[in-house]
C-alpha positions in Angstrom: -57.5 -18.8 -16.4 -57.4 -14.9 -16.4 -53.9 -13.8 -17.0 -54.0 -11.4 -14.2 -54.8 -13.9 -11.7 -52.1 -16.3 -13.2 -49.3 -13.6 -12.9 -50.5 -12.5 -9.4 -50.3 -15.9 -8.2 -46.6 -16.1 -8.6 -46.4 -12.9 -6.3 -45.1 -13.2 -2.5 -48.4 -12.9 0.0 -48.6 -9.1 1.1 -52.0 -8.3 1.8 -53.3 -10.7 4.4 -52.1 -10.9 8.1 -51.7 -14.5 9.4 -53.8 -13.4 12.6 -56.7 -12.7 10.5 -56.3 -16.1 8.3 -59.6 -18.0 9.6 -60.4 -21.4 7.9 -63.7 -19.9 6.9 -61.6 -16.8 5.1 -59.5 -19.5 3.2 -62.7 -21.3 2.5 -64.2 -18.5 1.0 -61.1 -17.5 -1.0 -61.1 -20.8 -2.7 -64.8 -20.4 -3.4 -64.2 -17.2 -5.2 -61.3 -18.5 -7.1 -63.3 -21.0 -8.4 -66.4 -18.9 -9.6 -63.5 -16.6 -11.3 -62.1 -19.4 -13.0 -65.3 -20.3 -14.4 -65.9 -16.9 -15.7 -68.8 -15.9 -13.1 -69.0 -12.3 -13.7 -70.2 -11.8 -10.2 -66.7 -12.0 -9.0 -64.4 -8.9 -9.6 -60.7 -9.1 -10.6 -60.1 -7.2 -7.5 -61.9 -9.8 -5.6 -60.0 -12.8 -7.3 -56.6 -11.1 -6.6 -57.7 -10.7 -2.8 -58.3 -14.4 -2.7 -55.1 -15.2 -4.3 -53.2 -13.4 -1.5 -55.3 -15.2 1.1 -54.5 -18.6 -0.4 -50.6 -17.6 -0.8 -50.6 -16.7 2.8 -52.2 -20.0 3.8 -49.7 -21.7 1.7 -46.7 -20.0 3.3 -48.0 -21.3 6.6 -47.1 -24.9 5.8 -43.4 -24.1 5.2 -42.2 -24.7 8.6 -44.3 -27.5 9.4 -43.3 -29.2 6.3 -39.6 -28.9 7.3 -40.4 -30.4 10.6 -42.5 -33.5 8.7 -39.6 -33.8 6.3 -37.0 -34.4 9.0 -39.4 -36.5 11.2 -39.8 -38.8 8.1 -36.2 -39.0 7.5 -35.7 -40.1 11.0 -38.6 -42.5 11.0 -37.3 -44.4 7.7 -33.7 -44.5 9.3 -35.2 -46.1 12.4 -37.0 -48.7 10.1 -33.9 -49.5 8.9 -34.2 -48.4 5.4 -32.2 -46.0 3.1 -33.3 -42.4 3.5 -34.7 -41.1 0.1 -37.0 -38.3 1.1 -38.1 -35.3 -0.6 -40.5 -32.5 0.3 -42.5 -29.9 -1.8 -44.8 -27.1 -1.0 -47.5 -27.2 -3.6 -47.2 -24.6 -6.3 -49.9 -21.8 -6.3 -50.8 -22.9 -10.2 -51.2 -26.5 -9.0 -53.4 -25.4 -6.2 -55.5 -23.4 -8.5 -55.7 -26.2 -10.9 -56.8 -28.7 -8.0 -59.7 -26.1 -6.9 -60.6 -26.4 -10.6 -60.6 -29.8 -11.0 -62.2 -30.8 -7.5 -65.1 -28.2 -7.2 -66.3 -29.6 -4.0 -63.0 -29.7 -2.0 -63.0 -26.8 0.4 -59.7 -25.1 0.0 -59.1 -25.2 3.8 -59.4 -28.9 3.7 -57.0 -29.3 1.0 -54.5 -31.9 2.5 -51.5 -32.0 0.3 -50.7 -28.2 0.3 -47.4 -29.5 2.1 -46.2 -32.8 1.4 -43.2 -35.2 1.5 -42.3 -38.4 -0.1 -40.1 -41.3 0.9 -39.1 -43.8 -1.9 -38.6 -47.1 -0.3 -37.3 -50.7 -1.9 -40.3 -52.7 -0.9 -43.8 -52.9 -0.1 -42.7 -54.3 3.3 -40.8 -51.4 4.0 -43.8 -49.2 3.3 -45.7 -50.9 5.7 -42.9 -50.7 8.7 -42.7 -47.0 7.8 -46.7 -46.5 7.8 -46.7 -48.1 11.4 -43.8 -45.9 12.8 -45.6 -43.0 11.4 -48.7 -44.0 13.4 -46.8 -44.6 16.2 -45.2 -41.0 16.4 -47.9 -39.0 14.7 -51.7 -38.4 14.6 -52.9 -39.5 11.3 -55.9 -37.6 10.1 -56.1 -38.9 6.8 -55.0 -42.3 5.1 -55.4 -43.6 1.6 -53.7 -47.0 0.5 -53.5 -46.9 -3.3 -51.4 -50.0 -3.0 -54.3 -52.3 -1.8 -56.8 -50.3 -4.0 -54.9 -48.3 -6.8 -56.6 -45.3 -8.5 -58.4 -45.8 -11.8 -55.3 -44.4 -13.3 -53.1 -47.0 -12.1 -51.3 -44.9 -9.5 -50.1 -46.8 -6.7 -48.5 -45.7 -3.3 -49.4 -45.2 0.2 -50.7 -41.6 1.6 -50.7 -40.5 5.0 -51.9 -37.0 6.3 -50.4 -36.0 9.4 -50.5 -32.9 11.7 -47.4 -30.7 12.2 -48.1 -27.4 14.0 -51.8 -27.9 13.5 -51.2 -28.1 9.6 -51.9 -30.9 7.5 -48.9 -32.4 5.6 -49.3 -35.3 3.3 -46.8 -37.9 3.3 -46.5 -40.0 0.2 -44.7 -43.9 0.5 -43.9 -45.4 -2.6 -41.4 -48.3 -4.1 -39.0 -47.5 -6.7 -41.7 -49.3 -9.2 -44.3 -47.2 -8.2 -42.3 -44.0 -8.3 -41.0 -44.5 -11.6 -44.4 -45.3 -13.1 -45.8 -42.0 -11.4 -42.8 -40.0 -12.9 -43.5 -41.8 -16.5 -47.3 -40.4 -16.3 -46.2 -36.9 -15.5 -43.7 -36.8 -18.4 -46.5 -38.4 -20.6 -49.1 -35.8 -19.4 -46.8 -32.9 -20.6 -46.0 -34.9 -24.0 -49.8 -35.6 -24.7 -51.2 -32.2 -23.2 -53.6 -34.1 -21.0 -53.4 -34.7 -17.2 -53.3 -38.6 -16.8 -52.8 -38.8 -13.3 -56.9 -38.4 -12.8 -59.6 -40.8 -13.4 -60.2 -40.5 -17.4 -60.3 -42.8 -20.3 -57.5 -41.4 -22.4 -55.9 -44.4 -24.3 -52.6 -43.5 -23.0 -54.0 -43.5 -19.5 -55.5 -46.9 -20.3 -52.1 -48.3 -21.2 -50.4 -46.7 -18.1 -53.1 -48.3 -15.9 -52.5 -51.6 -17.4 -48.8 -51.2 -17.2 -49.1 -50.4 -13.5 -51.2 -53.6 -12.9 -48.7 -55.8 -14.6 -45.8 -54.2 -12.4 -47.7 -54.8 -9.5 -48.2 -58.5 -10.3 -44.4 -58.6 -10.9 -43.7 -56.4 -7.7 -45.7 -59.1 -5.8 -43.7 -62.1 -7.1 -46.4 -63.1 -9.7 -46.3 -63.8 -13.2 -48.3 -61.6 -15.9 -50.7 -63.9 -17.6 -51.0 -63.9 -21.6 -54.3 -62.4 -21.5 -52.8 -59.4 -19.5 -49.6 -59.3 -22.1 -52.3 -59.7 -25.2 -54.3 -56.5 -23.6 -51.0 -54.5 -23.4 -50.4 -54.9 -27.1 -53.6 -53.8 -27.9 -53.7 -50.8 -25.6 -49.8 -49.9 -27.0 -51.4 -49.8 -30.6 -54.4 -47.6 -29.5 -51.9 -45.2 -27.5 -49.2 -45.1 -30.2 -51.0 -42.0 -32.4 -50.5 -40.1 -29.1 -46.8 -40.9 -28.3 -45.7 -40.6 -31.6 -45.2 -44.4 -32.3 -46.2 -47.0 -34.8 
């Protein structure tokens, strides 16, 4: 990515008023940046910087709705009788730019996780109770059940997209087991210099996917079969060069 755009992406928004921020303008800004990051010479640096500011302003508009969503999730988790372990995050500009690059067909104004909060719960049963409570209290406009159908990477969790002040906020629900797996994958991604959270075929990703499968079996009260244990040993050997182990 061009160093100037990378640097400007850390500046506070200052050239776009919220009243001018239409969905079409946000969508166009995302398209401009995609083309610029592909080194499309028809997009000037000034156009890219203007697009950055549009997205910065759009991102900032999620802050207050995110706080409301976070407080609402805390309340709903308590009502379900679960302990409150809720966090929130506004997607960093660098991460937004990376997602625009990775998902070329996703319109910027439909990116559902600019604002997100997460609850880490004790069991899948608690996740389902909190899900039901969210549905009773908010309009759910998007839902992905990665517990029933994990991602190819092995990621598991429940994602609900709800509206607060007309802004989409993503709520992630995980058990401690799912959360620890996800955190480990993030750390390994930094270690090997590859994004292991997506759908790929890296040796470490294949290992973590199999580990996730084994964890899901155990979390459901089952026993990991010898065939899977044997496969895990082989995958560990394949991943060892990337992890600095033998």
